[in-house]
Structures are given as C-alpha cells and as structure tokens.
Backbone bond lengths (Angstrom), bond angles and torsions (degrees), N, CA, C in turn:
res aa  C-N    CA-C-N  psi(-1)  N-CA   C-N-CA  omega(-1)  CA-C   N-CA-C  phi
1 M - - - 1.457 - - 1.515 108.79 -
2 Q 1.293 115.54 131.47 1.457 121.74 177.65 1.528 109.15 -80.29
3 I 1.318 117.16 114.16 1.465 121.61 -179.68 1.527 110.52 -85.90
4 E 1.326 116.53 -42.29 1.460 119.98 -177.98 1.528 109.69 -58.31
5 G 1.329 115.41 125.96 1.455 121.24 179.69 1.519 114.53 83.25
6 S 1.324 117.67 -3.01 1.468 121.08 -179.51 1.522 110.74 -80.64
7 V 1.322 115.66 171.45 1.463 122.35 174.53 1.520 106.61 -125.35
8 A 1.324 115.99 121.20 1.461 121.02 -175.98 1.523 110.78 -115.52
9 L 1.317 115.28 152.12 1.464 122.14 170.08 1.520 106.65 -126.01
10 V 1.322 115.96 128.00 1.460 122.04 -179.91 1.523 108.17 -117.69
11 T 1.332 117.29 116.39 1.458 119.91 175.35 1.529 108.13 -76.08
12 G 1.316 116.76 146.90 1.460 119.48 -174.65 1.521 109.89 60.70
13 G 1.328 115.86 36.74 1.453 121.45 -173.34 1.511 115.41 -82.88
14 N 1.294 118.01 5.53 1.466 120.71 -175.13 1.522 114.61 -93.53
15 R 1.337 118.39 -12.19 1.466 120.17 -178.48 1.516 110.40 -159.63
16 G 1.310 115.75 170.29 1.458 122.69 174.61 1.521 113.81 57.58
17 I 1.325 115.48 -135.84 1.459 121.58 -178.42 1.526 110.41 -61.60
18 G 1.319 117.54 -39.34 1.463 120.82 179.75 1.515 111.94 -61.42
19 E 1.318 116.84 -43.75 1.463 121.47 177.10 1.529 110.15 -59.40
20 A 1.327 117.09 -41.58 1.465 121.24 178.58 1.530 110.31 -63.75
21 F 1.328 117.40 -39.33 1.475 120.29 176.22 1.520 110.62 -61.81
22 V 1.322 117.56 -45.71 1.467 120.95 -179.44 1.521 109.50 -57.66
23 R 1.313 116.84 -49.06 1.472 120.68 -179.57 1.531 111.52 -63.49
24 A 1.322 117.30 -38.87 1.467 120.64 179.69 1.531 111.08 -65.59
25 F 1.326 116.86 -40.86 1.468 119.58 177.36 1.523 111.18 -62.84
26 V 1.322 116.86 -43.59 1.468 120.59 178.33 1.527 109.59 -61.16
27 A 1.333 117.44 -46.87 1.463 121.94 -178.92 1.530 111.96 -62.78
28 A 1.332 116.71 -31.59 1.470 121.15 -178.99 1.529 112.60 -85.14
29 G 1.335 117.22 0.37 1.458 119.69 174.49 1.516 116.42 94.49
30 A 1.326 117.53 19.35 1.467 118.88 175.24 1.525 109.30 -59.31
31 K 1.309 116.12 140.18 1.465 120.76 179.39 1.524 110.97 -67.08
32 R 1.339 116.04 -40.05 1.457 121.52 -179.18 1.525 108.20 -150.54
33 V 1.332 114.93 145.44 1.460 120.78 175.48 1.518 107.51 -132.29
34 Y 1.310 115.82 119.99 1.456 121.53 174.19 1.526 107.80 -88.48
35 A 1.322 116.42 122.90 1.462 121.87 177.50 1.525 107.15 -99.82
36 G 1.321 116.23 101.18 1.460 121.47 -178.80 1.512 111.10 -78.88
37 S 1.330 115.44 131.96 1.461 121.04 -179.54 1.523 108.67 -155.00
38 R 1.344 116.56 144.93 1.470 118.27 175.71 1.523 110.46 -56.64
39 D 1.329 116.42 -34.80 1.463 121.74 177.59 1.524 107.83 -119.26
40 P 1.327 118.32 102.81 1.464 120.27 -178.37 1.530 113.79 -56.25
41 A 1.321 117.88 -28.45 1.468 120.57 178.46 1.533 111.02 -61.85
42 A 1.322 117.62 -24.64 1.460 121.29 179.51 1.529 111.95 -69.63
43 A 1.324 117.08 -13.89 1.471 121.38 177.67 1.525 111.82 -104.81
44 A 1.324 117.07 9.51 1.474 121.20 -177.33 1.527 112.20 -58.22
45 H 1.317 117.08 -35.35 1.475 119.69 179.78 1.522 111.57 -63.09
46 L 1.324 117.50 -34.59 1.467 120.96 178.47 1.521 111.32 -73.87
47 V 1.324 116.16 -38.71 1.463 120.68 176.26 1.527 109.26 -61.97
48 A 1.332 116.70 -41.56 1.466 121.24 -179.83 1.529 111.96 -63.78
49 E 1.332 116.81 -32.64 1.472 121.04 179.89 1.524 112.14 -71.34
50 A 1.324 117.16 -33.74 1.470 122.08 -178.05 1.528 108.53 -143.08
51 P 1.336 117.24 69.45 1.470 121.61 -169.32 1.521 116.42 -59.35
52 H 1.293 119.20 -26.37 1.461 119.94 -179.18 1.519 112.23 -97.10
53 R 1.341 115.62 -2.81 1.464 118.42 -176.60 1.516 113.99 -120.97
54 V 1.325 118.28 -25.66 1.466 120.79 178.32 1.523 108.32 -105.42
55 V 1.326 114.39 130.34 1.463 121.58 179.94 1.523 107.72 -124.78
56 A 1.318 116.96 123.30 1.467 121.02 176.83 1.527 108.60 -79.47
57 V 1.323 116.14 133.13 1.459 122.29 -178.37 1.522 109.40 -126.05
58 A 1.337 116.15 131.69 1.468 120.50 174.90 1.520 108.14 -67.36
59 L 1.325 116.37 122.03 1.457 119.16 -176.31 1.525 110.75 -154.09
60 D 1.315 114.74 116.46 1.463 122.66 170.95 1.519 105.30 -116.30
61 V 1.329 117.32 108.47 1.466 120.79 -174.03 1.524 113.06 -66.47
62 T 1.330 117.88 -12.09 1.467 120.62 178.97 1.526 111.70 -90.58
63 D 1.312 117.51 -1.55 1.463 122.61 -178.84 1.531 108.25 -113.85
64 E 1.330 116.98 104.45 1.465 120.71 -174.64 1.523 112.87 -60.85
65 D 1.340 118.09 -33.76 1.465 119.90 176.88 1.526 110.53 -66.22
66 C 1.318 116.85 -40.17 1.461 121.59 178.07 1.535 110.25 -64.82
67 V 1.318 116.54 -41.01 1.466 121.37 177.90 1.530 109.78 -62.68
68 A 1.333 116.96 -43.48 1.471 120.90 178.61 1.527 111.11 -62.76
69 R 1.331 116.46 -41.00 1.477 119.79 177.07 1.529 110.99 -62.53
70 A 1.314 116.80 -39.14 1.466 120.50 178.74 1.527 110.60 -64.22
71 A 1.324 117.02 -40.38 1.467 120.15 178.59 1.530 110.81 -64.00
72 Q 1.316 117.32 -35.75 1.467 120.58 176.54 1.523 111.37 -72.24
73 A 1.322 117.43 -37.99 1.464 121.93 -177.16 1.529 112.85 -76.57
74 C 1.322 116.20 -18.36 1.475 121.31 -176.24 1.532 109.55 -125.22
75 P 1.337 117.86 63.87 1.460 120.67 -172.70 1.526 115.37 -77.50
76 D 1.342 116.65 -1.37 1.457 120.69 -175.60 1.530 113.79 -110.23
77 V 1.322 117.45 12.08 1.467 121.56 -177.50 1.525 110.98 -66.21
78 S 1.333 115.12 132.19 1.463 120.30 174.06 1.530 111.65 -116.32
79 I 1.338 116.50 -14.94 1.470 121.28 176.85 1.525 108.32 -133.41
80 L 1.318 115.78 124.21 1.465 122.15 177.24 1.520 108.52 -111.98
81 V 1.322 116.18 125.18 1.464 121.03 176.01 1.524 107.53 -113.15
82 N 1.318 115.58 109.27 1.465 121.72 177.04 1.526 107.73 -85.74
83 N 1.312 114.93 92.11 1.451 121.45 -175.31 1.529 113.08 -109.24
84 A 1.326 118.56 -24.85 1.467 120.66 -177.81 1.525 109.18 -52.64
85 G 1.316 115.84 134.11 1.453 119.18 -178.65 1.516 111.58 -149.40
86 L 1.321 114.25 162.38 1.454 120.49 -179.64 1.525 109.35 -140.59
87 F 1.335 115.47 130.88 1.465 122.50 174.86 1.516 106.42 -130.01
88 Q 1.329 117.44 112.49 1.458 122.83 -174.51 1.529 114.40 -88.74
89 K 1.317 117.48 -2.43 1.467 122.30 176.52 1.538 112.43 57.98
90 Q 1.318 115.06 43.42 1.470 121.78 177.63 1.530 108.94 -125.03
91 T 1.310 116.47 149.22 1.463 119.38 170.41 1.523 107.49 -88.34
92 L 1.310 116.59 166.92 1.463 119.76 -177.84 1.522 112.39 -69.30
93 L 1.330 117.90 -39.42 1.460 120.41 -175.09 1.523 114.25 -93.70
94 R 1.314 117.81 -27.32 1.469 119.83 -177.67 1.527 113.41 -88.07
95 A 1.306 116.84 -13.99 1.469 119.32 177.19 1.525 108.53 -62.89
96 P 1.322 118.06 145.23 1.464 120.20 -176.69 1.535 113.74 -63.44
97 D 1.334 116.03 -26.45 1.465 120.76 178.70 1.530 107.99 -160.87
98 L 1.313 117.72 -166.45 1.465 121.23 -177.39 1.528 114.05 -89.28
99 T 1.309 117.56 4.91 1.466 121.11 -175.25 1.528 112.35 -56.41
100 A 1.314 118.15 -48.21 1.468 121.42 -177.57 1.529 110.94 -64.41
101 A 1.322 117.00 -46.42 1.467 120.41 -179.32 1.529 110.96 -63.37
102 R 1.336 117.28 -40.66 1.469 120.05 177.66 1.531 111.10 -64.39
103 A 1.322 117.72 -41.20 1.466 121.31 -179.55 1.532 110.46 -64.74
104 E 1.332 117.27 -41.96 1.465 120.66 178.32 1.520 110.95 -63.33
105 M 1.324 117.07 -42.51 1.467 120.12 178.24 1.532 110.07 -65.61
106 E 1.322 116.43 -38.39 1.468 121.13 -178.73 1.530 111.26 -62.43
107 V 1.319 117.36 -45.16 1.467 120.62 -179.45 1.525 111.28 -78.93
108 N 1.323 116.80 -53.80 1.459 121.79 -169.13 1.522 114.27 -74.07
109 Y 1.317 117.36 -29.25 1.468 120.10 178.86 1.529 111.50 -109.45
110 F 1.322 116.70 -64.15 1.471 119.13 -175.03 1.525 112.41 -64.56
111 G 1.334 117.89 -34.65 1.460 120.36 177.83 1.520 111.92 -63.25
112 S 1.333 116.20 -45.92 1.471 120.02 177.56 1.520 110.98 -64.54
113 L 1.330 116.76 -40.78 1.461 120.16 178.21 1.525 110.99 -62.67
114 A 1.323 117.55 -43.02 1.467 121.10 178.47 1.524 110.51 -60.19
115 M 1.335 116.59 -42.13 1.470 120.28 178.44 1.524 110.83 -63.45
116 C 1.311 117.11 -44.20 1.472 120.26 179.63 1.519 111.12 -62.28
117 R 1.310 116.80 -43.33 1.468 120.45 179.87 1.524 111.09 -64.53
118 A 1.329 117.38 -43.41 1.467 120.77 -178.17 1.522 112.16 -70.29
119 F 1.320 117.17 -35.47 1.467 120.19 -174.74 1.521 114.36 -95.39
120 A 1.322 119.22 -8.92 1.474 119.89 178.23 1.525 111.63 -55.02
121 P 1.349 119.92 -46.31 1.469 118.73 178.14 1.533 113.00 -65.30
122 V 1.311 117.29 -33.27 1.466 121.35 177.34 1.528 109.26 -66.01
123 L 1.328 116.46 -46.84 1.456 121.47 -179.42 1.527 111.75 -64.76
124 A 1.319 117.02 -29.70 1.470 121.17 179.92 1.523 111.99 -63.69
125 R 1.332 117.58 -22.74 1.470 121.34 179.98 1.528 112.55 -72.45
126 S 1.316 116.00 -17.81 1.462 121.09 -178.33 1.531 108.94 -96.93
127 P 1.325 117.24 134.50 1.472 118.25 -179.60 1.526 113.45 -61.96
128 R 1.338 116.63 -28.45 1.465 121.47 175.57 1.511 107.43 -135.00
129 S 1.301 116.32 116.58 1.460 120.68 -178.47 1.519 109.24 -135.64
130 A 1.329 114.71 165.59 1.459 118.79 -175.91 1.521 111.34 -151.38
131 I 1.323 113.54 151.96 1.462 123.01 170.06 1.518 106.43 -122.96
132 A 1.328 116.20 131.30 1.462 121.51 173.39 1.518 106.97 -118.73
133 N 1.323 116.57 115.52 1.455 122.11 177.51 1.527 108.39 -96.15
134 V 1.323 115.77 114.31 1.466 120.73 -179.34 1.521 107.51 -79.27
135 L 1.309 115.29 112.63 1.464 120.96 -179.55 1.519 108.22 -106.19
136 S 1.295 116.43 -134.72 1.457 120.81 -174.62 1.512 108.03 -167.84
137 A 1.320 115.63 158.69 1.457 118.78 171.26 1.525 109.52 -57.53
138 A 1.346 116.18 -24.57 1.470 121.36 177.68 1.529 112.16 -68.37
139 A 1.333 117.97 -5.03 1.466 121.72 175.07 1.526 111.25 -91.77
140 T 1.323 116.41 -5.90 1.468 120.00 -179.95 1.518 112.33 -112.59
141 V 1.332 116.38 -25.53 1.464 122.83 178.37 1.522 106.95 -133.52
142 A 1.322 116.52 122.44 1.465 119.75 179.21 1.531 109.32 -67.66
143 L 1.307 114.86 122.59 1.459 120.49 -178.97 1.530 109.05 -109.37
144 P 1.330 117.27 104.36 1.463 120.55 -176.13 1.526 114.27 -54.68
145 I 1.320 118.45 -30.22 1.462 120.10 -179.73 1.530 111.94 -74.22
146 M 1.322 116.87 -6.09 1.458 120.53 -178.67 1.519 112.61 -105.31
147 G 1.306 118.13 22.36 1.458 123.63 171.52 1.509 115.57 35.50
148 G 1.327 116.39 -118.69 1.453 121.52 -178.47 1.511 114.15 -79.85
149 Y 1.344 117.85 -12.66 1.466 121.15 -179.03 1.518 111.05 -63.76
150 S 1.328 116.97 -52.62 1.457 120.79 -178.27 1.526 111.47 -59.46
151 P 1.346 120.08 -49.35 1.463 119.42 177.44 1.534 113.10 -60.44
152 S 1.336 117.42 -35.57 1.467 119.07 179.97 1.525 110.93 -67.71
153 K 1.318 117.15 -34.41 1.465 120.52 178.52 1.530 110.72 -75.40
154 F 1.348 117.74 -33.16 1.467 120.69 172.71 1.528 109.63 -60.97
155 A 1.329 116.62 -43.15 1.470 121.05 179.00 1.525 110.56 -63.12
156 A 1.331 117.07 -42.13 1.465 120.57 178.98 1.530 111.03 -66.26
157 R 1.303 116.38 -31.07 1.474 120.24 175.97 1.530 109.97 -65.06
158 A 1.316 117.04 -46.82 1.467 120.75 178.71 1.528 110.14 -63.78
159 M 1.335 116.59 -41.08 1.454 120.87 177.70 1.522 110.51 -58.70
160 S 1.316 117.24 -42.24 1.469 121.42 -179.50 1.525 110.62 -59.56
161 T 1.321 116.59 -41.98 1.466 120.93 178.93 1.524 110.85 -63.73
162 C 1.321 116.75 -45.21 1.475 120.49 179.26 1.525 111.19 -63.81
163 L 1.331 117.03 -45.21 1.462 120.56 -179.11 1.520 111.98 -66.31
164 R 1.323 116.86 -32.95 1.468 120.41 177.70 1.524 109.58 -56.80
165 A 1.312 116.10 -44.87 1.472 120.06 179.44 1.530 111.18 -69.81
166 E 1.320 117.40 -41.33 1.464 120.60 -177.94 1.525 112.84 -67.52
167 L 1.338 117.16 -34.97 1.458 120.37 -174.58 1.525 114.12 -94.84
168 A 1.323 117.66 -8.21 1.469 120.43 179.85 1.532 112.52 -56.45
169 P 1.347 119.55 -42.21 1.462 118.54 -178.74 1.534 114.52 -60.77
170 Q 1.317 118.71 -24.87 1.462 120.31 179.33 1.531 111.82 -93.27
171 G 1.330 116.91 1.87 1.461 120.73 177.62 1.512 114.72 83.91
172 T 1.318 117.60 14.83 1.461 121.51 177.74 1.524 108.93 -95.34
173 T 1.329 116.62 119.64 1.454 119.89 176.42 1.529 108.98 -86.22
174 V 1.317 115.95 147.81 1.461 121.31 178.60 1.528 107.57 -125.13
175 T 1.329 114.84 124.46 1.456 121.75 -178.46 1.521 109.41 -122.15
176 A 1.317 115.66 137.60 1.461 121.43 173.49 1.528 106.85 -104.16
177 L 1.320 116.01 122.77 1.463 121.08 -179.25 1.528 109.07 -99.64
178 F 1.310 116.66 121.09 1.456 121.75 -179.31 1.526 108.54 -98.70
179 V 1.317 115.75 97.35 1.449 122.98 -174.98 1.528 109.47 -93.33
180 G 1.303 116.22 137.66 1.459 121.04 174.70 1.519 109.92 -81.64
181 S 1.296 117.35 -165.04 1.466 120.94 179.87 1.522 110.72 -64.95
182 V 1.321 114.70 132.10 1.457 121.88 178.86 1.526 106.31 -130.81
183 D 1.302 116.68 135.23 1.461 121.64 -178.55 1.527 109.63 -77.58
184 T 1.331 116.01 93.37 1.464 122.09 177.28 1.526 107.68 -129.03
185 R 1.331 115.87 173.70 1.466 119.31 178.06 1.540 111.55 -67.36
186 M 1.319 118.40 -21.14 1.450 120.12 178.68 1.514 108.95 -64.60
C-alpha cells in the first residue's frame, strides 16, 4: 500500500496504538490523517504536531449516526484503520451481568463493521484502498481471562475474512493485524 500521498482515518486515534498509527502515517508522508476520537480535543496534541496534516474527527464507532457523519466529513479516505477497542477486564462467568461482554462486542466487532460499511463507498473512489482491522493475539487463542474481549476479536477476525472477499472487486484490501500485548491505558 502506498502511504505517501494517501489519506488515512484511524479510529481511537488519540492515544495508544492509534496515536502511533497517526504518527506513522504522518512520518510516511500521508497527505492527511484523520484521528477519530469520541472527544476530538483528546487528539489536539497530534493536530499541534502536524497542523495541516492531522485532523481530529468526532467519532464514536458505537453510534451509527456518528459513523455516518464521519464518512461524510472524510470523503477522501483511502486507508481505514479500525483501531478503537474496548477491554472491560471481566471474565464471562464472574462478571455481574452481560454488560461488559456486550460493550466489548459493540466496540470491537460491531463498531469496526459499522466503519467498514460506512467507508466502503468512500474507499471505492480510490484506485487502491485498504482497511486494517487492529485485532489482538486474543483473536487467535481464546484467553479465558479476557471475557468478552477475546470472543469479540475472534468475531472481528472472521469479519475481516468475509469483508476481504466482499471488497476485493473494488480494489480495497482488508488486513487483520494480530497485535500482541502493548502497554496502553486500555
């Protein structure tokens, strides 16, 4: 994938792995990088580092209207990085109820799916486009201590495979990134 001159959108782009993606895109010569965050002010430090190239965008991947607004506000995206994630630190059986597991599935699976659905037409405008779904080693080995997180990442892994086939005809590549442990606030 040609990064130089591209336009990327990184969900959860204000900190952790997402922040590293934003900086890497800027360093590789991306024309513009949208740093998606529920609170755009949380990405102000990245905008300050590259004011004409990094744009903070209000984005809650669990809100379909917000996702649709982002797709309208960012019509030039050629690379989508679905990085936003949630780990509630609950096991499946010891959690008081299903709230944590539902929230993890909502962000880690349905949020990424909503982004892919909203941005597929945007990505189709680019002769070469890509989606990178940031998963986890927990998407390859079920980790019982990770409650709903591991199953949500397994689901996102399967989704990536399905979307790869669906988006191939429009020239959009879909990659699943299996990240190991990273020291972030998550």
